C-alpha positions as CSV (number, residue, x, y, z in Angstrom):
1,M,0.2,0.0,0.1
2,F,2.8,2.5,1.1
3,F,4.5,2.1,-2.4
4,F,1.5,3.3,-4.3
5,K,0.9,6.0,-1.9
6,F,4.5,7.1,-2.2
7,F,3.7,8.0,-6.0
8,L,0.0,9.2,-5.5
9,K,0.3,11.4,-2.4
10,S,1.0,14.7,-2.8
11,A,3.3,17.0,-0.6
12,N,3.3,20.4,0.1
13,S,5.5,21.3,-2.5
14,S,3.7,20.0,-5.4
15,Y,6.1,20.5,-8.2
16,R,9.1,19.3,-6.4
17,T,7.0,16.3,-5.7
18,Y,5.8,15.9,-9.1
19,S,9.2,16.2,-10.6
20,I,10.5,13.6,-8.1
21,K,7.8,11.1,-9.1
22,R,8.1,11.7,-12.8
23,E,11.8,10.9,-12.5
24,I,10.8,7.6,-10.3
25,V,8.8,6.5,-12.9
26,L,11.3,7.2,-16.0
27,S,14.1,5.7,-13.8
28,F,12.4,2.6,-13.0
29,F,11.8,1.6,-16.5
30,I,15.2,2.6,-17.6
31,K,16.9,0.5,-14.6
32,I,14.8,-2.5,-15.6
33,V,16.6,-2.4,-18.8
34,S,20.0,-2.0,-17.1
35,V,19.3,-4.9,-14.6
36,I,18.7,-7.2,-17.2
37,V,21.4,-6.3,-19.2
38,G,23.9,-6.5,-16.2
39,I,22.4,-10.0,-15.3
40,L,22.9,-11.3,-18.8
41,L,26.3,-9.5,-19.0
42,V,27.6,-11.9,-16.2
43,P,27.3,-15.5,-18.0
44,L,28.3,-14.3,-21.5
45,L,31.5,-12.4,-20.4
46,I,32.2,-16.0,-18.5
47,D,31.9,-17.7,-21.7
48,Y,33.6,-15.2,-23.8
49,V,37.1,-15.1,-21.9
50,D,36.4,-17.6,-19.4
51,K,35.9,-17.4,-15.6
52,E,39.7,-16.7,-14.6
53,R,40.1,-14.0,-17.2
54,Y,36.8,-12.5,-16.4
55,G,38.1,-12.4,-12.4
56,V,40.9,-10.5,-13.7
57,W,39.2,-8.2,-15.5
58,L,37.0,-7.5,-12.5
59,T,39.8,-7.1,-10.4
60,L,41.5,-4.8,-12.8
61,S,38.2,-2.5,-13.1
62,S,38.3,-2.1,-9.0
63,I,41.8,-0.9,-9.5
64,F,41.0,1.5,-12.4
65,A,38.1,2.8,-10.0
66,W,40.7,4.3,-7.7
67,F,41.7,6.7,-10.2
68,S,38.1,8.3,-9.7
69,F,40.1,9.6,-6.6
70,F,41.4,12.4,-8.8
71,D,38.1,13.7,-9.4
72,I,38.6,15.3,-5.8
73,G,34.7,15.3,-5.3
74,I,34.4,18.2,-7.8
75,G,31.5,16.5,-9.8
76,N,29.4,16.2,-6.6
77,G,30.6,20.1,-5.6
78,M,29.4,21.1,-9.0
79,R,26.3,19.1,-8.2
80,N,25.2,21.1,-5.1
81,K,26.4,24.8,-6.4
82,L,24.7,24.1,-10.0
83,T,21.4,23.3,-8.2
84,R,21.6,26.1,-6.0
85,A,22.4,28.3,-9.0
86,L,19.6,26.9,-11.2
87,S,17.0,27.1,-8.1
88,E,18.0,31.0,-7.9
89,S,17.4,31.0,-11.7
90,N,21.4,32.7,-12.0
91,R,22.2,31.5,-15.4
92,E,25.5,33.4,-15.6
93,L,26.4,31.7,-12.0
94,A,25.6,28.3,-13.4
95,R,27.7,28.8,-16.6
96,E,30.7,29.8,-14.6
97,Y,30.3,26.4,-12.3
98,V,29.8,24.2,-15.4
99,S,32.8,25.9,-17.3
100,T,35.2,26.1,-14.3
101,T,34.2,22.3,-13.5
102,Y,35.4,21.2,-17.0
103,A,38.3,23.1,-17.0
104,I,39.4,21.3,-13.4
105,I,38.7,17.9,-14.6
106,S,39.9,18.1,-18.2
107,V,43.3,19.2,-16.9
108,I,43.5,16.6,-14.1
109,F,42.6,13.7,-16.0
110,C,44.7,14.6,-19.2
111,V,47.7,15.0,-17.0
112,I,46.9,11.8,-15.3
113,I,46.8,9.8,-18.7
114,L,50.2,11.0,-19.4
115,L,51.7,10.5,-16.7
116,F,50.3,6.9,-16.6
117,Q,51.7,6.2,-19.9
118,V,55.0,6.9,-18.6
119,I,55.3,4.7,-15.8
120,N,53.0,2.0,-17.0
121,P,55.7,0.0,-18.7
122,Y,57.4,-0.3,-15.1
123,I,54.3,-1.7,-13.7
124,N,54.5,-5.3,-12.9
125,W,50.5,-6.2,-13.7
126,Q,51.1,-9.8,-13.3
127,Y,51.8,-9.5,-9.5
128,I,49.4,-6.9,-8.9
129,L,46.6,-9.0,-10.5
130,N,47.8,-12.4,-9.4
131,A,47.4,-13.2,-13.0
132,N,50.1,-15.7,-14.3
133,I,47.7,-17.0,-17.0
134,I,48.3,-13.9,-18.9
135,N,51.6,-12.3,-20.2
136,Q,52.8,-9.2,-19.0
137,D,52.7,-7.7,-22.8
138,E,49.1,-8.2,-23.0
139,L,48.4,-6.6,-19.7
140,Y,50.7,-3.7,-20.6
141,S,48.5,-3.0,-23.7
142,L,45.1,-3.8,-22.0
143,T,45.9,-1.4,-18.9
144,S,47.5,1.4,-21.6
145,V,44.6,1.8,-23.9
146,V,41.7,1.1,-21.5
147,L,42.5,3.1,-18.8
148,S,43.0,6.1,-21.2
149,L,39.3,5.5,-22.4
150,F,38.0,4.9,-18.8
151,L,39.8,8.1,-17.5
152,L,38.2,10.4,-20.5
153,R,34.7,9.2,-19.3
154,F,35.3,11.5,-16.4
155,I,35.3,14.4,-18.7
156,F,32.1,13.6,-20.3
157,Q,30.2,12.3,-17.5
158,L,29.8,15.7,-16.3
159,T,26.9,16.1,-18.8
160,G,25.1,13.4,-16.5
161,V,25.9,15.6,-13.3
162,I,24.2,18.6,-15.1
163,Y,21.0,16.9,-15.6
164,I,21.2,15.8,-12.0
165,A,21.8,19.0,-10.8
166,D,18.6,20.1,-12.7
167,Q,16.6,17.3,-10.9
168,R,16.5,14.9,-14.0
169,P,18.8,11.8,-13.0
170,S,16.8,9.5,-15.2
171,V,18.8,11.1,-18.4
172,N,21.9,10.2,-16.3
173,N,20.6,6.9,-15.9
174,A,19.4,6.4,-19.5
175,L,23.0,7.3,-20.8
176,T,24.4,4.7,-18.4
177,T,22.1,2.0,-19.7
178,F,22.4,3.2,-23.6
179,G,26.2,2.4,-22.9
180,S,25.8,-1.0,-21.3
181,V,23.4,-2.2,-23.7
182,L,25.7,-1.1,-26.4
183,S,28.7,-3.0,-24.9
184,F,26.5,-6.0,-24.4
185,I,25.3,-6.1,-28.1
186,I,28.9,-5.6,-29.3
187,V,30.1,-8.5,-27.0
188,A,27.3,-10.8,-28.0
189,L,28.0,-10.4,-31.7
190,L,31.5,-11.1,-31.2
191,Y,30.7,-14.0,-29.2
192,K,28.5,-15.6,-31.7
193,F,30.7,-14.5,-35.1
194,T,34.1,-14.7,-33.9
195,I,36.6,-17.2,-32.3
196,K,39.2,-14.6,-30.9
197,S,38.4,-13.6,-27.1
198,D,41.0,-11.4,-25.5
199,L,40.8,-9.0,-22.5
200,L,41.9,-6.1,-24.4
201,T,39.1,-6.3,-27.1
202,L,36.8,-6.9,-24.2
203,G,38.1,-4.1,-22.1
204,I,37.9,-1.7,-25.4
205,I,33.9,-2.7,-25.7
206,L,33.2,-2.4,-22.0
207,V,35.0,0.9,-21.6
208,G,34.6,2.4,-25.0
209,A,30.9,2.2,-25.9
210,P,29.6,3.9,-23.0
211,L,32.4,6.5,-23.8
212,V,30.9,7.1,-27.2
213,V,27.2,7.6,-25.7
214,L,28.8,10.4,-23.3
215,I,30.5,12.1,-26.1
216,A,27.1,12.1,-28.2
217,A,25.1,13.2,-25.3
218,T,27.5,16.2,-24.3
219,I,27.3,17.3,-27.9
220,Y,23.4,17.1,-27.6
221,A,22.9,18.8,-24.6
222,F,25.1,21.7,-25.2
223,S,23.8,22.2,-28.5
224,G,20.3,22.1,-27.2
225,K,18.6,22.3,-23.7
226,Y,21.4,23.5,-22.0
227,K,23.3,25.7,-24.4
228,F,23.5,28.5,-21.8
229,L,25.6,26.4,-19.7
230,K,27.9,25.3,-22.6
231,P,31.4,25.5,-21.1
232,N,33.6,28.7,-22.5
233,W,36.7,29.7,-21.2
234,Q,35.5,33.3,-20.6
235,F,33.6,31.6,-17.9
236,I,36.1,29.8,-15.9
237,S,36.4,31.5,-12.6
238,L,39.0,31.1,-9.9
239,R,36.6,32.3,-7.4
240,R,34.3,29.4,-8.4
241,A,37.2,26.9,-8.5
242,R,37.8,27.8,-4.8
243,S,34.2,27.2,-3.9
244,L,34.1,23.8,-5.9
245,L,37.1,22.7,-4.3
246,N,36.1,23.6,-0.8
247,L,32.9,21.6,-1.0
248,G,34.6,18.8,-3.7
249,L,37.2,18.0,-1.2
250,K,34.8,17.2,1.2
251,F,32.9,15.0,-1.1
252,F,36.2,13.5,-2.1
253,I,36.9,12.0,1.4
254,L,33.5,10.1,1.2
255,Q,34.2,9.0,-2.2
256,V,37.6,7.4,-1.3
257,A,35.8,5.7,1.6
258,A,33.1,4.1,-1.2
259,I,35.7,3.2,-3.6
260,L,37.8,1.6,-1.1
261,L,35.0,-0.5,0.3
262,F,34.2,-2.0,-2.9
263,S,37.5,-2.0,-5.1
264,S,40.0,-3.2,-2.6
265,G,37.8,-6.2,-1.7
266,N,38.4,-7.6,-5.1
267,I,42.2,-7.4,-4.6
268,I,42.2,-8.6,-1.2
269,I,40.0,-11.8,-2.4
270,S,42.4,-12.3,-5.2
271,H,45.3,-12.4,-3.1
272,L,44.1,-14.4,-0.1
273,F,42.3,-17.1,-2.6
274,E,42.3,-16.8,-6.7
275,P,40.7,-14.5,-9.3
276,S,37.7,-17.1,-9.7
277,E,36.5,-16.3,-6.3
278,V,36.5,-12.6,-7.5
279,V,33.8,-13.9,-9.9
280,I,31.7,-15.6,-7.3
281,Y,31.8,-12.6,-4.8
282,N,30.8,-10.2,-7.5
283,T,28.3,-12.4,-9.1
284,A,26.5,-12.7,-5.3
285,L,27.2,-8.7,-5.2
286,T,25.1,-8.3,-8.5
287,Y,22.2,-10.1,-7.1
288,Y,22.1,-8.5,-3.8
289,Q,22.2,-5.1,-5.6
290,L,19.2,-5.2,-7.3
291,P,17.1,-4.1,-4.2
292,I,19.8,-1.5,-3.9
293,I,19.7,-0.3,-7.3
294,T,16.0,-0.4,-7.3
295,Y,15.7,1.7,-4.1
296,G,18.4,4.0,-5.8
297,I,15.6,4.8,-8.4
298,V,13.3,6.5,-5.9
299,I,16.6,7.8,-4.1
300,A,18.2,9.3,-7.3
301,P,16.0,12.5,-7.5
302,I,16.1,13.1,-3.7
303,W,19.7,14.5,-3.3
304,S,18.9,17.8,-5.6
305,A,15.2,17.9,-4.6
306,V,16.6,18.1,-0.8
307,T,19.0,20.8,-1.8
308,D,16.2,22.8,-3.4
309,A,13.9,22.3,-0.6
310,Y,16.7,23.2,2.2
311,I,17.6,26.5,0.4
312,K,14.1,27.3,0.6
313,Q,13.5,26.0,4.0
314,D,10.9,23.8,3.4
315,F,11.2,21.8,6.3
316,V,7.8,20.4,6.1
317,W,8.4,18.9,2.8
318,L,11.8,17.2,4.1
319,R,10.3,15.3,7.1
320,S,7.3,14.2,5.0
321,T,9.5,12.8,2.3
322,L,11.9,11.4,5.0
323,K,9.1,9.6,6.9
324,R,8.0,7.9,3.6
325,L,11.5,7.0,2.3
326,N,12.3,5.1,5.7
327,Q,9.0,3.1,5.3
328,L,9.9,2.1,1.9
329,S,13.3,1.0,3.5
330,I,11.3,-1.6,5.8
331,L,9.6,-3.1,2.7
332,F,12.8,-3.5,0.8
333,S,14.5,-5.1,4.1
334,I,11.8,-7.6,3.8
335,A,12.3,-8.3,0.0
336,I,15.8,-8.9,0.9
337,V,15.0,-11.6,3.3
338,I,12.9,-13.3,0.8
339,M,15.9,-12.9,-1.5
340,I,17.9,-14.9,0.8
341,L,15.6,-17.9,0.4
342,L,15.2,-17.6,-3.3
343,G,18.9,-17.4,-3.8
344,P,20.0,-20.9,-4.8
345,Y,17.3,-21.2,-7.1
346,V,17.8,-17.9,-8.9
347,F,21.5,-19.0,-9.2
348,R,20.7,-22.3,-10.7
349,L,18.5,-20.5,-13.4
350,W,21.0,-17.6,-13.8
351,V,24.4,-19.2,-14.4
352,G,23.9,-23.0,-14.0
353,D,26.3,-24.6,-12.7
354,R,29.1,-22.0,-13.3
355,I,28.8,-20.4,-10.0
356,E,27.4,-22.0,-6.8
357,L,26.4,-19.3,-3.9
358,P,27.7,-20.1,-0.6
359,L,25.4,-19.5,2.5
360,P,27.7,-17.4,4.4
361,L,28.3,-15.0,1.4
362,S,24.6,-14.9,0.9
363,L,23.8,-14.0,4.2
364,S,26.4,-11.4,4.5
365,M,25.6,-9.7,1.1
366,A,22.0,-9.8,2.3
367,C,23.1,-8.0,5.5
368,F,24.9,-5.2,3.5
369,A,21.9,-4.8,1.2
370,M,19.5,-4.1,4.2
371,I,22.1,-1.6,5.6
372,S,22.5,0.2,2.5
373,V,18.7,0.8,1.7
374,C,18.2,1.8,5.3
375,L,21.1,4.0,5.1
376,S,20.3,5.9,1.6
377,P,17.6,8.4,2.7
378,Y,20.0,10.0,5.3
379,T,23.0,9.9,3.1
380,S,21.1,11.7,0.5
381,F,19.6,14.0,2.9
382,I,23.0,14.9,4.2
383,N,24.7,15.0,0.9
384,G,21.9,17.3,-0.3
385,I,22.2,19.6,2.4
386,G,25.8,19.7,2.2
387,K,26.3,19.1,6.3
388,I,29.1,16.3,5.7
389,K,31.6,16.8,8.4
390,L,30.6,14.4,10.6
391,S,30.2,11.8,7.8
392,I,33.8,12.7,6.8
393,Y,35.2,11.8,10.5
394,I,33.1,8.3,10.1
395,V,34.9,7.9,6.8
396,F,38.3,8.3,8.6
397,L,37.5,5.4,10.6
398,T,36.6,3.4,7.6
399,L,39.8,4.0,5.9
400,V,41.8,3.2,8.9
401,F,40.1,-0.1,10.0
402,F,38.5,-1.6,6.6
403,I,41.6,-3.7,5.3
404,P,42.5,-4.9,8.5
405,I,38.9,-6.1,9.6
406,A,38.5,-7.4,6.0
407,Y,41.5,-9.3,6.2
408,F,40.5,-10.8,9.6
409,F,36.9,-11.7,8.6
410,A,38.0,-13.4,5.5
411,K,40.9,-15.2,7.0
412,W,38.4,-16.5,9.8
413,L,35.4,-17.4,7.5
414,N,37.9,-18.7,5.1
415,N,35.8,-17.1,2.2
416,S,34.9,-13.8,0.5
417,A,32.1,-13.4,3.0
418,G,34.5,-11.7,5.4
419,I,35.0,-8.7,2.8
420,I,31.6,-7.9,2.8
421,L,30.9,-8.7,6.5
422,A,33.6,-5.9,7.4
423,T,31.6,-3.6,5.0
424,C,28.8,-4.2,7.0
425,A,30.5,-3.7,10.5
426,L,31.9,-0.2,9.4
427,N,28.5,0.9,7.8
428,A,26.9,0.1,11.1
429,V,28.7,3.3,12.4
430,S,26.9,5.4,10.1
431,L,23.7,3.7,10.8
432,Y,23.9,5.4,14.3
433,F,25.0,8.8,13.3
434,Q,23.4,9.5,10.2
435,P,19.9,9.3,11.2
436,M,20.5,11.3,14.5
437,Q,22.1,14.1,12.5
438,V,19.2,14.2,9.8
439,K,16.5,14.5,12.3
440,K,18.2,17.5,14.2
441,I,18.9,19.2,11.2
442,I,15.1,18.8,9.7
443,N,13.9,19.6,13.0
444,E,15.9,22.8,13.2
445,R,17.8,21.7,16.5
446,A,21.3,20.7,14.9
447,E,24.1,22.7,16.4
448,G,27.9,22.3,16.5
449,I,29.0,19.5,14.3
450,W,25.8,18.0,13.4
451,N,24.9,21.4,11.4
452,E,28.6,21.3,9.8
C-alpha cells in the first residue's frame, strides 16, 4: 500500500514532488533494462573470456575505479552548486560553475593519462593482479588503452551531473544504460560470429562503448536544452574554483571510502584466494545489489530536491519525504529476506553450474543490502544539504579499519564473505550517527558538528 501512496500522495511542494515522481517512474523503466543487461552480461562474459580472465578483468576494473579519486569530489561539488544556481535562476553563475568544473576535470585527467603512459611500462601487472595466466605484454596493452578510455569518461560524464543537478537523474540513468546495452550487443555479436576472445578487445568494448554514448550526449546537451551552460573559457572563474574545491574535497573524502570498500575487496580476495573467487563474490554482489539499485531509483532525485528544499527552508516537505522513505526501507528489507530464500534457485537458473552461491556469502551480502537501503535516505539528505563534516570523521574510521578487519574476517571465515561482512560492520557506525544528524537538521535543532 505504501509504495503506491508514495507515487500518488502529494506533498506540500507540488512541483518538486511531481518532478521526483516523474523521475522515479522514468528511472524505473530505464533501470529494468539496465538490470537485465547486467544479469545477462555475467554468463556472457564468463563464456567469452573464461572465468579466470573475467576475474582478472573484475579486479583490474576495481583498480581503475581508484583513479576516480582524482575527481577530488568536484563533480558532486558542481552538483550542489549548480542546483542552487538553477534554483535561484542565476544562469551566469550556473555557467561559471559548469565551465570551471570542465576546465579543472579536463586538466586533471589529461595529465593523469600522460603520466600513466610514462610509468605503465614499469608496472608488474602480473603480480598486482595475481594473473600469471596472462602475459605481461597483453596486460600492458590492456591497461594502457583501456585506462585512457576510462579516464576520458570522467570529463564527458559531467553532462550527466548537469541533468542530475537540474533534477532529471533519469537522463543520466539512460546514458549509463545505453552504454551498457551497446557494450552487451557488441560482445554478444563477437561471441557469436568470431572465435577470438581476449581481454584487450573486451576492455575496449566495455569502456569505449559507454564513452561514445557520453560524447554524443554532451554534444546534444550543449547544442540544445543546456546551450546556456555550454563551457566557455571566458566563464572559468578562480573564485568558483575555490568554492568547488572547498565543497568538492569534502565529497572527495567520502568517495575515497566508498571506492576503498568496493574496489579493494576484489584485490584482497584475489590475493587471499584466487581470481575465480572474485567472480563468485561479484556475482553474489550483483544479485544483492538488485534491491539497492531499485531503491536507488527512488533516491536518485532526492539529493538535488533536498538541496532545493533546504535552500527554500521547506522543512515540512523534508520531514514528510524522510518519513515515507523510511517506510519504503522497511519494505525493501523484507524483500531482501525473501531473496535469501530464493537465492539458490535464482543462481541455478541464472548461471547454471558455473557458480555456486555459498550460504555465508549470501547472508553477508543480504546484511549489506539491508544496511544500504536503510542508510540511503539519510545519506541523500546529508549530501543534499551539504552538512557532511560528521560523515567525513566516520569515513576516516572506515579508511583506517577496513582493510585489517576485512583480512581478519576473510581469514576467519576462509571465504570472500568476510570482505562484505567487514563493510557491514563499518557501515553500522553510519547507521547510528546519520539518522541522528538528519533528524536534528530537519527539526531545526542541529548545532556544532551536527550542523557543519
